[in-house]
N, C-alpha and C positions, 0 to 999 in steps of 0.2 A: 895518105897522109898520116899524121900522128893519131888522129881520131879513130881511123880505121884500124890501126895497129892496136890501140887500146881495146877496141871492141873485140878484136880477134882473140886477145889474151883473155878477156872476160868470157868469151864463148868456149874457150878450150875445156874448161871444167864441165860446162854443159854438154859438150860433144862426148866426153867420157860417160856422163850419166846416161845420155841418149844411146850410145853404142852398147853399154852394159845392159840397159834396160831391154833393149831389142833382143840381145842374145839370151837373156834370162827368159824372155817370153817364148822365144824358139825352143829353148830347153824344156820349158814347162809343157808346151804343146807336144813336143816329141815324147816326153815322159807319159803324158796322158795317152798318146797313141800307142806307145810301146809297152806300157805297164812297167813291171819290175825290170824289164831289160834295160831301161834307161839309166839305172843306178851307176853304170860305169862312167857316167859324166859327173860324178861327185866332184872330182878334181877341178873341172872346169867351173862349176857352180861356185866353189870356194875361191878360185882364182878371181872370178868376176867380183865377188864381195870384197876381196882384198883390194882390187883396183878402185872400187867404189869408196872404200874407207879413206883413200888418199885424195878424193876429189872434194872441192869446196862446194857447199850446197846452199840453196835458198828454197823457201817453201814453193815459190813460183816454179823454180827449175825442176824440183821434185814432181810437181803436178804436170808441168808441160811435157816433160820427157817421159812420164809414165813409170819411171824407175822406182818411185816411192811405192806404187801399188804392187809392182813386181816383187820387191824385197818383202813387202807385207803379205804376199800371197802364201796360201797354205803350202804350196809346193816348196817354198824356201823355209817358211817358219816351222813346218812339220816334216822337214826333209829326213830321209833315213839316216843321213850322216850326222852324228852329234856335233862334229866340227862345224858343219854348215849351219846347224840350228843356232849354235853359240855365237857364231860370227854375225849371223843376221840380227840376233838380239842385240849384240854390242853395237852394230851399225845403226839400227833404229834408235837406240838410246842416244848415240852420239849425234845423230841428225836432229833428234828432238831438242837436245841441249843447245846445239848450234843455232837452231831456228828461234828458240825462245830467247836466246842471248842476243841474236840480231834484232829481234823486236824491241828489246830494251836499249841496245846500243845505238840504233839508228836515230834516236832522238836526242841522245846525249853527246855522242862524239863520232866522228867518222872513222870507225874501226875498219880494219882491212876487209872483213866479210861484207860490211855494209857498202864499202867503196866498190867491191867486186860486184855486188848486186846492182848498184847504180849504173856501173859500166855495162852490165848485161842489158839493163832496162833501156839504156840509151839507144840501143840498136834493135830493141824488141819491136815486133810488128804489132804487138797488142796495144791498142790505144789506152785501154782502161787504167793501167798501172800508173803511167806518168800523169794521167789526168787526176787520179786520186792524190798523187803527190803534190801537184800544183794546187789542188783544192785546199790542202791544209794551209798553204801559205796565204791563200786569198781571204780577205774579209768576207763576212757573210751576207753582203748586200745583194748577192746573186739571187737567182730564182730559188725560192725556198723549197720547192719540190725537189730540185736537183741537188741543192747543197745540204739539206737536212740529214739524210742517211750518211753522207760522206763526212760531213762535219762531226757527226757522232762517232764515226769510225776513227776520225782524227783524234777526237778526245780519248777514245779507248786506247789509242796508240801513245798516249802521253808519256811524259818523262818517267823513267823507271824509279822505283823506290830507292832511297839511299842505301838501305841494308836489305837486300832481297833475301828472303828466308828460304833456305834450301830444304828445311824439314818438310815443307809441303810441296817441294819442287816436283815430285813424281806425279802427284795429282794435277798440279798446275800445268805440267807438260801435256797431260791428256786432254785438259780443257783447251789448251792452245791448238792441239791437233784437231779436236772437234770443231773449233772455231774456224780453221782453215777449210775443213770439209764443207761447213755451212756456207762460207763465202763462195766456194766452188759451186755449190748447189743454188747460188743467188739468194740464199736465205740470209740477207744482210743483217736483219735485227738479231737473229739467233747467233750469227757469227760475232757480233758486237758484245752480246750478252756473255758468251763463253769467254771472250777475250777479257772481259772485266773480272770474271771469276778467276781466271789465270793470275791476273794482277793482284786481286784481293788475297789470294792464297799466298803469293810470293812475299807480300808485305807483312802478313800476319806473323807476330813474333813466336807464337807457340804452335806446336804440332796439332793439327786438326784431328780430333778423334771421332767425330760424328757429323752427319749432315746437318743436324739441328744446330750444332755449335757453329758450323760453317755459315748457316743462314743468318747469323747475327752480324756477318760481315757486309759491308756495303756492296751491292751488286749481285749478291748470291741469293737467288730465289729458290722457290719450293722444288722446281724440277731439278736444279743444280744440286740441291741438298740431297734429293733422292739418288742422283748419280754418284755423289760422294759416298753415301752409305753403301751403295752397290759395290763401289770399288773397294771400300774398306772391308766389306764382307767377303767378296769373291775374288778380289784382285784384278777385276776388269770392268769395263763399262759396255754393256751389250750393244748400245747404239753405235759407239766407236768401233766395236768389233765388226759390225755390219758394214759400216762405211769402208773399213779397211779391206773387206772382202768385195767392195764394189757394189753393195746392195744399198741403193739410195731411195727405195720406195717408202 
């Protein structure tokens, strides 16, 4: 029927992500086994990244298909081909922007990516996502144990600021990514905290120049302040780099 057709359309982008992710993993393993002899496959790695750049993404799809981890892997990020390195950087940047945008758009209007995400979730076998969605609509008279973390997550997902500030957009995107990893690790409170930091940075009208300045914003604690200082000094956040490499200890 029409519902099945809608789900198939929503699943097409995910199919591309899954297929490309699997192939990147095969190439990475082959490169590890063959050493320098695998560089002849540069063209194929680049072609896969080009295909991925045309596919619609959601944070769930990137996680479930494993393609987010593959594109962030050292094999792609530090590839011998400059073209591959540049394409992977552009792709990660585009994905971050798309996912941050979806988080804001999903509560204000049914944009195309948000509709695509809902379509995908409608047929998803994972019960957690739709449950979290219905939890937002339900009043809080349910079991406090069950509703508290989720209602807090819903609050963190609240409507986007009227004028999101792109000056702090890069740092905000990193906290958004940290938040996704924490939810994946079932560290709900950390996930919520990082999501709040992302929102606070986006609404702040001035460019943040230190962690101390960021800590004056609502929802930005000492640990997040340290991470902002770390990023402003070195251009990266160590914990996030570890998560991207799949080190979750």
